[in-house]
N, C-alpha and C positions, 0 to 999 in steps of 0.2 A: 514535591515531597520535601519535607524538612528533615535534615539529618542532624543528629546530635552525638556527642561523645559523653558517655556516662562518667560520672565521677568515681564510680566503682572500678576496681581492677579485678583481674580474674580470680575466681575462687579456686583454691587448691584443694586437692582431695582431703587434706588435713583440716580444712575449714578456714585457713588463714587467707589474708589478702596480699597479693603481690603484683607488681607490674609485670606484664608479659608481652610477648612479641606482637600479639594481635593489636594491642593498644598502640604500640609504637608504630607499627606499619600503617594502621588506620590513620594516625595523625600525619604520617608522611604522605599517604595517598591523598588526603584532603589538601595538603599543601601543593602536591604535584598537580592535582586537578585544577586548583585555583590559578596555577602558573601555566596551565596548558602544556605541561611537559609530557609529550606523548610517550616517550620511552619509559619514563618513570611510572606513568599512569598504567601502562600495559603490565609492567612487571608487578607493581604493587597491588593492582586490582586482582590479579590472579592469585598472588600470595595471600592477601588479606581474606579473600573469599574462601580459600582453602582452609586457612586457620579458623575462620568463623564457623565453617561447616563442621570442622573437627570439634570445636568447643561446644557447638550447639547439641552435640551428641552426649555431653556430660549428663549423667543421670541426676535426678533430683536428690539432694542430700537427705539423709535420714534424720539429721539434727534439725528439728523444727525451727530453731533460731536462725538457720542459714537459708531457709526456703525463700524468703522474700528477696534476699540478695541474689539468689540463684535465678529467680524468675526475671529480675531486672536484667541480669546478665544475658539471659536467653533472648530477651527483647533486643538487647544491644547487638547480639550476633546477627539477628535478622536485619537490623538497620545497616550493619557493616556490609552484608551480602548485597543488599539493595544499592548501597552507595557504590560498591565496586562495579556493579552493572551500569549505574548512572554515570560514573566517571568515564568509563569507556565510550559510552554513547555521546556524552556531552563534549568530550575531547575530539571524537571522530568528526563531528560536524564543523569543528573549527580548524581542522588540519587536513587540507585537501590531499596532501602527499601521503597521509597515513590513514585516511578514512577507510580504505579497504582492509588494511591490516587490523585496525582497532575494532571494526565491526565484526570481522571474522573471529576476533578474540572474544567478543561478546557472545557471538553465536556458539562458540565452544564452551564458554562459561555457563550460559543459560539460554538455550535456543528459544525459550518461551518468555524471555525477559520483557517486562512491560516497557522498558526503555528502548527496545528495538524500533519502536515507532519513531523515536527521535532521529535516528540515523539511517533508517532503511532507504529512504528516498535519496539521500546524499550518496550512500553506498552504491546504489544501483546506477545513479547518474555517473559516478566515477568509473564503474565497470563498463557502461555504455560507451564512454570515451575510448576505452581500450578496444572493445569490439562488441557487436550485438550478441555474439555467442556467449561472451562472458557475462553480459547483463542477464541473459536468459538463465545461465547456470547459477548465478547468484540469486536470482528470484526464485528458482526452484529450490535452492538450499533454504531460503527463508521460509518458503511455503511448506516444506517438509516438516519444519518445526512449528510453524504457526499458519494454519490453513486459512485463516481469514485476514492475513496481512494485506491491506489494500494496495500498498506500493508494489508488492510482489505480484499480486493478481493483475494489476494494471500493466506492469512491465511485460508479463507473459501474454496478456491479451493483445498488446501492441506488437510484441515480438513475433507472435505466430500469425498475425493477420494475413500476411502475404503467403507464407509457406504452408500453413495449415489452418485454413478458415474454421474447420471443425473444432480444433483445439482452442483457437482464439475465441470462438463463440462460447465455449464452455467456461473459459476463464472470465470472459466479460460478464456472463450470467452470474458467476460466483461473486464477481466484483460488485455488481448491483445489489445482490443480496447482503453482502458484507457491509456496504455503506448504508443501506437502509436500516440495518439493525445495530449499527455501531454507535456507542456513546462517545462524546467528546473526550479525548484522552486528557489526562491530568497534565497541566502545564502548558496547554495550547489555548490561545485566546479564542473566544467565540467567533470573532471575525475570520481568523486564520482557519479555523475548523470549517466554517461555512464555505470559504473559498476552496479548500481542499475537497470537501464533500461534493460541491457542485462540479469541480473539475473531474473527479473520479466517476461520478454518475454520468457526466457527459461522455467520457470515454467509454464507460460500460455500455450505455444504451446505443451509442454510435457504432461501436464495434459489433455488438450483438446484432444490431439491425443490418449493418452492411454485410456481415458474414452470413446472415440468414438468407440474403439474396443470392449468394454465390452458388454456382453450380458445384456439385450436382444437387444440392439441397433445394435451392429455389423455393424457400419457405416464405412466400410473399406476404402472408398474413402476419407472420412473426416479424418480418422485415418492416412492414408498415407500422405495426404497434410500437416496436422499439425505437425506430427512427423518429416517430412523432414524439415519443417520450424524451428523446435527446434534444429536440429543438430548443426548449427553454435554457438548456445548459450550454449550448454551443453557439448561440446567436451572435456572440461577439467575434467568432472565428469565421471569417468569410470563406476560407478554403474548405473547412469542414462543412460549413453551411451549404456551399455549392454542391459538394458530394452528397450530402444528406438529401437535398432536394432532388438530385438526380435519381438516387435510388428510390425515393418516395414516388417519383414520377413513374419509374419502371414498375414498382410493386403495385401501385394503384391501377395502372393500365392492365397489368397481368391479371389482377383480381377481377377487374371489370370484364376483361375479355373472357376469362374462364367461367364467370357466373352470369354473363349477359347483362351486367349492370353498367349502363352507359354513364351513370353519375360518377362511378369510380373511374371510368376511363377519362371523363372530363377532369377529375381531380389529378389524374396522371398527367394530362396536358398542362394543367395549372402548375404543378410542381416542376415539370420539365421547363416551363417558361421561367420560373423563379431561378432554376439552376442556370439556364442559359443567360440570365442577366448578371451572373457573377463570374468574373474572370477566374479561370482555374482549369484544372485538367479535364473536367467534364463539360465545359461550356459548349463546345462545338457539337458533341454528341447529344447533349441535352436539347439543343436547338433542333437537330435532325429528328430526335424522338418526338418532340412537340409537334413538328410539322406532319410527321407520319400519323400520329394519333388523331390530329385534327382532320387530316384527309380521310382517315378511316371512319371517323364520326360523321363526316359530311357525305360520305358515299351512300347511295340508295341502299336501304335495308332489304334483304331478300326474305 
């Protein structure tokens, strides 16, 4: 987004032109943002946004000769409000000590700000360093204001994976839907967006699949579908890959056993072997599962 400062000054009710506080504070805000002065940015962003909102409520002049200047000024107030939001987000991501404070100021200023995408991830990472509970609380705060924010959905899907698989599954499913339908945000390169999109879809499909397998749900078909979808996105992460193969082995075995489909049981053995070949938390159990499935397949059929 390109921001500009109009050459016009504020219109007075009498129709004259005069310098006002908004112009002065906006100029100061731009200077503070360029210098990454977090204290000044926070104060001036809130002040200029408030002044711009007040001025944007100025009614259209009855004098036709003043209408063009009034319209230009109204566009200026919109630009000021956007820049106030941008200044908070852009400063937040460069100041690790103030990222939480500045992002929460942005949430207070406009919880649906388009610039929340810039700092949401950094904000949640900072909260996670303090405690998992704070990351979850921060993600829920973002999500209350912006129901499709991918960083918040991802944090909640990961955060609830152990304590509440059902919640994690819901957030993971929402994350998948959000990333499928989301266009690249302004100011993000194509390469960066593709990396983020792939990472988010990988998390979404992986968590949706893994939690579908969890008791008491044991939704083996959903587990199989989502974990197969996760594979292209997580192939570089050996730990996640080992766990994914483990659950795919379990899901395919269970589907095959319940439906009498030996081909699916064989797939279960194959995936279990792939998991057993990867060092990780599921390696030993995957090997045992593979041996048990193969023994069952080799046993005489009644």
